[in-house]
N, C-alpha and C positions, 0 to 999 in steps of 0.2 A: 254900722255893719249889718245892714238889712239883707235878708235873703241868703245868709251864709249858714252853712251847716256848722254844727258844733265843733267838728274837727278843724274847719276852716278858721273859726274864731280863735281856737287855740294857737294855730300856726301864725295867724295875724298878730296876736299878742306877743308871741315869742319874737317874731321879726321886728315888731315895733320897738322892743327893748334891746335888740342886738345892734352893736356899733362896730363889731369886728366880724368880718366874713372871710372865710378861706375860699379861694377860687381854684378848684382843681383843673389843671390843664392851662393855667394862665400863660400867656405868651407876651414877649416883648415886642413882637411885630405888630405894628398898627393895622395891618391888613387882616389880622385874625379877629374873629368874633370875640374871643375871650378878652382881647385887649379892650374892645369896646365896652364889654361888661365891667371890667376892672375900672376903666376910666369913668364910666357912669357912676359906679358906686363911690369912688373917691370924690367926684364932684358933688355928690350928695351927702358928704360927711361921714362916710364909713371908712374904717381902717380895713385895708385889704391885705390878706396874707396870701401871696401867690404860691401855689403848690404845683410842682411839676408832676405829671402823671407817669413819669418814667419808672416803671416797676423795678428796674434794676437798682435805681438809686433810692427808692422809697418803698421798702418792703411792706411797711404798714399800709400803703395805699393799695395793695393788691386786692383787698376786699372792697374797695371803693370804685376801682376802675375796671371796666369790662372790655 
């Protein structure tokens, strides 16, 4: 981890230990970029929790989605 700032090292360590990742705005359509991201994560051993960003259905997501 050469030439990384201290905060970058902290983020890297956190992500290195993470095996479950939530993807906000995940789509089932293969043409969407979010599907590509979910597919990549799954192929690389991550458990993915798709989260729709529909504010009406997910009130808790209002603070996360702009």
